N, C-alpha and C positions, 0 to 999 in steps of 0.2 A: 906180629905186626898189627897195627891199629889203623883202620881206614874209616874215614868219615865221608858219607855221601850227602852232600848238602844241596837242597832243592827248595822249591816252593810251589804251592798249589796255585797255578796260573795257567789253566788249561791242563789237559791230562798228559800231554807229551813229556813234560819235564819229570813228572813222577814215574812214568813208564821207563824213561831212560835210566833213572836212578835204580829202579827195580831190576832192570836188565843187568846193570853193572853189579848190583848186590849178588844176583844169581851167579853171574860169571866168576866173580872173585871167590866166592865160597866154593864153587865147583873146583877151582884151581888150588885154593888154599883153605880148606875147611877149618884149619886150626886158628886162623886169624880172627880178630875181633872187628866186625864190620857193623857200623851203625848208620841208619838212614835218618836224616833230620830234615823236617819240613819247617822252614823258617816262619811259616804262618802261625805256628804254635806260640811264638813269642809276641805276636801282635795283640794289641788291645782288641776287644770285640768290634769296635767301630772301624778301626784300621783294617782288621781282618775282612770285614764285610766289604769295605771299599775296594780292597785289593783283589779279593777272590771274585766278587760279583761284578765289580766295576768293569773289568776287562771283558767279561762275557756280555754284559749289557751294551758296552760301547761298540763291540764288533757286530752285535745283533742289530742295533738301532742307528748307529752312526759310524759305519766302517770307514767313510771318507775322512772323518775326524781322526780315527785311529791311524790311518795312513799318513795324515799330515804330521801327527806326533812322531810316528816312526821315522819319517824322513827328516824332520827337523832335528831330532836327537841323534841321528846317525852321523855324528861329527866328533872325532876323537878329542879335539880341543874343547868343544862345548861340554863333553862328558867329564873331562878333567876339571873344568870350572865348577860344574855341578857337584862333583865329588868333594872339592875343597869346601864348598858351601855346606854340604851335608856333614862333613867332618867337624865344622865349627859348631853346628847345632847339636849333633849327637841325637840319640834316641834310646829309649828304654829297651826296645827290641834288639838293637845292635849291641847293647851292653850285655843282655842276657845271652845272646849268641856268642859273644866273646868269652863269657864265663864258661859256657858249655865246652867250647873248643879247648880252652885251657885245661879244664878238668879232664876231658877225654884224652888230651895229648896225642893227637893222631900223627902217624908218620906221613900221611897224605890226605888231602881233602879234595874230593872229586866233585865238581860243581856242575849240575845240569841246569842251572839257571844263573843269570848274570848277577843277581842280587848278592848271593854269598861270595861271588868273586870280588865284588866291590868291598864288602865288609871285611873279607880276609886281607885285602890290600891295606886297609887301615890297621888291622890287628897285627900284621907281620912287622910293622915298624916298631912295635913295642914288645916283640916276642923275646923272652929270655932264652938265649941260645939259638941253635939252628931252627928255623921255622919249618913247619910241615911243607911238603911238596904241594903246591897249589896247581890244580888242573882245571882249566876252563873247557867244558865239553859242550860245544855249540850244537843246538838241536834243530837248526834249519840249514838250508843250503847256501844262505848268505849270512856273512858274519857282521852283525850290527856292532857299532862302536861300543855299546854298553858291555859287550862280552870281553873287552880288552882292558887290561890293567898292567901297570909296570911290574907288579909283583907276581904275575902269573909265570910259572915255570914251564908249563906245557899246555898247548892248545890242541885238542882233538876235534877234528872237523869232518864235515860230511864228504867232501870231495876235493880234488885238486884245485878246482875253481875257487872254493872257499878259502883254501890255503893261500892262493894268489892274492885274494883280497886282504888278508892279514899281513902278508909280506909287503904289499903296497902301502900299508898303513904303519909300517915300521917294526913289525914283529920279526925276530931273528928266525932264519930258516930252520935252525936246529930246535926251535921251540914249537914248531908246528908240524903236526902229522895228520894226514888224511886217513882216518881209521874208519869212517862211516859213522852215522848216528847210532848210538847203542840201542839194539833191539834184543828181545828175548831169544834165547837159543832155540825156542820152538820153531822159529822161522827158518832154521837150517835143518830141521828134523825131517825124516821121511814120513809122508802123509798118505794114508790109504784113501784116495779120492772117491773110490766106489763106495766105501763104507760111510763116508761123510754124506754123499748124495742120498744114500739109503736112509740114513738117520733123519735127514731133513725133508724126505719125501720129494727129492729132486729127480727129474727125468734125465736119462743118459743121452737122449736124442735132441735136446734143446739147449741152446746157449744160455749161460747163467750170467745175469747182471747183478753185481753186488752193490747196493746203494748204502752208503755210510753217512751217518749224521753226526759222528763224533761222540765222545764220551758224554757230552751234555745234551745230546739229542737236539741239535740246532740245525738251522738251514731249511730250505723250502722242500722238504722231503715229500709232502703230500702233492705239491705241484709237479715234482719230478715224476712221481708214479702216475699222475694223471697224463703227463706228456708221453710216458712210455706206453700207455694204453692206446695211443694213436698209431703206434707202430704195427704194421700189418704182418710183418715177418713173425713167425712163432718164436717165443722166447720164454724164459722164466726169470723171476726176480727174487733175490734175497735182500731183505732190508734189516739193518741194525739201527734201532732207535735209541740206543744208549740208555742212560738213566732216566729218560723222559717217558714215564709210564703213561701219561696222558696221550702223548704222540703215538706210542705203541698201540694203545687201545683203539684210537681213532683210525689208524692205518689198517689195523686188523679187521675192523668192522666194515670197511668199504668193499664193494664189489669191484673186481678187476677183470680186464679182458684176458690178461696173461696170468698163469699160475704164480702166486706171490706168497712168500713165507716171511712173516714179520717177527723179528726177535727183539728183545730188550737188550740189556747189558750182557755182553758175552765174554767168556774167557778163552774161547777157541777161535779167535780171529784168524790164526794161521791156517786153520782147516777151512774156514769159509772163503778166505782169499785163494787157497789152493785149488778149490773147485770152480772158481769164477773165471769167466772168459774176459770180463772187463769190469773195472771198478769205477763207480760214479761217486766222486768224493771231493771234499775240500782238500787242498794239498798241504796238510800239516806235515811237519818234518818227520814225525814218528810214523804216521800212516804211510807216507810216501816211501820211507825206508823199508818198512815191512813189505809193501807191495813189490818194490824193486828186488828185495831179497828172494821173493818167490817168482820173479820174472813176470809180473802181472802189469799189463798196460792200464793207464788211468785216463778217465774222462773227467775233466775239471770244469766245474760250473762256477763262473763269476767269483774268482778268488778274492779274498779280502785284501785291500791295499796294505802293503807292508811285507811281512815275511811270507805270507801265502802267495802273493804276487811274484815274489822273488823265487820261491820254490817252483811255481808254475813256469816261469821263464826258463829255469834250469831244465825241467822235464821236457818242455816243448823244444828247446834247443837241441836236446839229445834224442828227440824222436820217440820218447817213451810215453807221451801223452797227447791227447787232443783237448781242445777247450772251446766252450761257448760262453757268452756272457748273459744269455737269456734262456730261460727254461723252454720257451716256445721253439727254440732252434734244436732242441735235443732229438726229437723224433727223426728228422731228416738225416742228421749227422750220424746217429747211432745205427740207423737202418743201412746207411752206406758202409759203416765199419764192420758190422757183424758178418763173419764168413769171408772177409776180404783179405787180400794179400797185405794191405796196409796194417791190419790188426796183428798179423803174424810178425811183421817187421817191428811194430811197437813192442810186442812181447819180447823179441830178441834184444831190442835196445834196452828195455827194462832190466832184463837178466844181466846184460853187460855192465849196467850201473850198480847192480845190487851188491851189498856187502853183508851177507848173512851172519858173519862172525865178527861183527863190528864191536860188540861189547868185549869179546875175548881180546881183540886187538888193542883196545884201550887199556885193559887190565895188564896185558903183557908188557906194554910200553911203560906203564907206571911202575911195574915191578922191576923192569930193567933200569929205570932211573933211580929207583930206591936202592939198587945194588943187591 
């Protein structure tokens, strides 16, 4: 069997979801041919820079503008009109993608970004013979209209609420399955918490706050740590600065009231989350799903309008998170939470929402539909 995993570099989550599916598929069927494809490789240097850097800069400097774009385009009829306009124009990148798909001749294409969903919709109309199974794997808790296409055979979504959104917009019930957002199998493995604490020099008698900046090392991490220094209750902090080496160096050089360990890009996020009592993070779809799989409550700071705000609403509605919109509100709220009954209840709610075997569930359903 031949499986194509189509995604694009637009934030780390889409790539991580594709990697989780790759891992899960080969674990179940090591004899199959599985290829991961980042559509960014087909873009011109200018187009590539605009697409990959543009989103990061937009959410960093003008998040309200991103929220406006997100909301204005979340309209199935508008998306269909835009698709017809794009079809009439065409592009070199879409032609290169079409050529690769035809050459690879996949049995199924699993899309962890909406752009390959759209391109496959165009391609299937001209496909010689039965087209490959097209799977739209939505990597947030709200389904934006861009993820929908008339040629999609299966939607794999984060939760029953996400499924309900698609059904309300005309998707057939048999086409939509709440599998959870695909995450690595590491998040369902047994973790030796004592060994992890020892490795990172963490004390057993203090609560651990895990502060995440995302893969790109964005967000007001320095301000968050300064606010945490105002908390009188003893605690310790783990910080992940991602690929932002300058941020990591600056954070590591500062004096802190509480014991603080600053890390750069990590590959053992499952271990760091497992030992944490509370995660302070932006509510990206993948990070959120990983935390829920481990039963970890989240503290959300000023989510970006759009998908992050939607993810935040989902977590707050289910009691798995708390939220503030200003850094200066952190000390009071976190001091209230640590050691409280409320934090225990948030952890239980997170565990109830978690889908640690989500990637396996997606692969199992695709195999079932391929017969």
